[in-house]
N, C-alpha and C positions, 0 to 999 in steps of 0.2 A: 210907404203907407198910404199911398193915395187908394181912395175907394175905388175908383174906377180907372179903366185904362185907355190910352187914347186909340183912336181909330188906326192912326198910323205911327208907329215907333220904330225908330232906327237907332240902335244902340251901337256906337262905334267903341265905347269901352264900357261894357255891361258889369264892371265891377260893383256897381251899385247895388243895394240889395234889393233888386227886382222882384225876388221870389215873394216879397211881403205883398204884392199886388193881389187883389182879390180876384180880378179878372185878368184874361190876356187879351192883348190888342188884335185887332181885325188883321192888320198887317204888321208883322215882326221882322225886321232885317237885322240880324246879328253879324256884325263884322268880327266880332271875337266872341264866340259862344262859350268861353271857358267859365263864364259864370255859372253858379249853380241854378240854371234854368229849370232843372229837373223838378224842383220842387213845387212849381206851378201847378195849380190845381186843374187847369184847362190849356189846351194848346190853342195857338193863334189859328185863324182861318188860313192865312198866308205866311208861311214861314221860310225865308231864305237863309240858308247857312252857308255862309262864305267859307268857314271853318269848321266843318261838323265833327271834329274830334271829340267834341264836348260830350257828356254823358246824356246824350238826348234820350237814350234808350229806355229811360226811366219814366217818361211821361206816360200817364195813363192813356191818353188818347192822340191820335195823329191828326195833324193839320189837314185841312181840306185841299190846301195847295202847297206842296213840298217842292222846293228847288235845292237840290245838292249839288253844291259846285264841286265838291270832292266827297263822294259817296263811299270813302273807304272806312268810314265810320262804321261801327256796329250797329247799323240801323236795323237789322235783321230781328233784333229783340222787341220792337215794338210790337203790340197786341194787333194793332189795326193798320190798315195801309192807307194812305191818303187818297182824296177822291182824283186829284191830278197830281202826278209825280214826273218831274223832269229830271232825268239823270245825265249830266254832262259826261259823266264817266262811269258806265254802268259796271265796270269790273268788280264792283263790292258785290259781296255774296248776297244778293237781292232774292235768291231763290228760296232762302229760307223763310220769307214772309208767308204767313197764312192765307192772306188774301190778296188779290191783285188790284191795282187802282182803276178807276173808272176811265180815266184817261192817261195814258203812258207815252211818253216821248223818250225815245232813246236815240240819243245822237250818236252813240257807237254800240249797236246792238249785239257786238260780238261776245258779249256776255252770256253767261248759260241760263238765259231767260227760259228756256224750255223746260226747267224743272217745276215752274210755277204750277200750282194745281188748278188756278183758273186763269182765264184769259181777260185781259181789260176789254172794256167796252169799245173803247177808240184807242187804236194804237198807231202811233206815227214813227215810222223807222226811216231815219235819215240815211240808213245803209242798209237797205233790205237784203243784202247777202248773207245775213246771219241764218243760223239753221232754226229759222222760226217754224218749221214745219212740225215739230212735235207738239205744239199747241192745238188744241181741237180748232178753235177758229174764235177770232173776235168780232164784235158785231159789225165793225168798222175798220178797215186797214187804209191807212193813206201811206203810200210809198212815196217820199219824197225824193 
């Protein structure tokens, strides 16, 4: 029932009724996102999901920075894509997203990223051996 949300919120046990907050924190770290976070009206600027198996797909908006440690969750149902997306395991069906993030970091780009309709502005491939050739071109490609 807090009127405002903190700039940094770390939820180790989000079983509290966090959904009653009117606003979302600028930085939210969910160690256990099984809480009903989907009822929040807005999405945090930075969201780190250590276990994204929660039904995050019901959120109306996507965070500016999203870090998925386990992107096997059905993230593809989100209407919008984050500005910065870091996929530690991009084997999830990310190709169903309607838009591409501005900055995309793929630690393992073996996923079928080529099906995306648009290309990110900045793409960092830690392993550039993936079949990225089907994308038209990003503005900047950084091959680490």
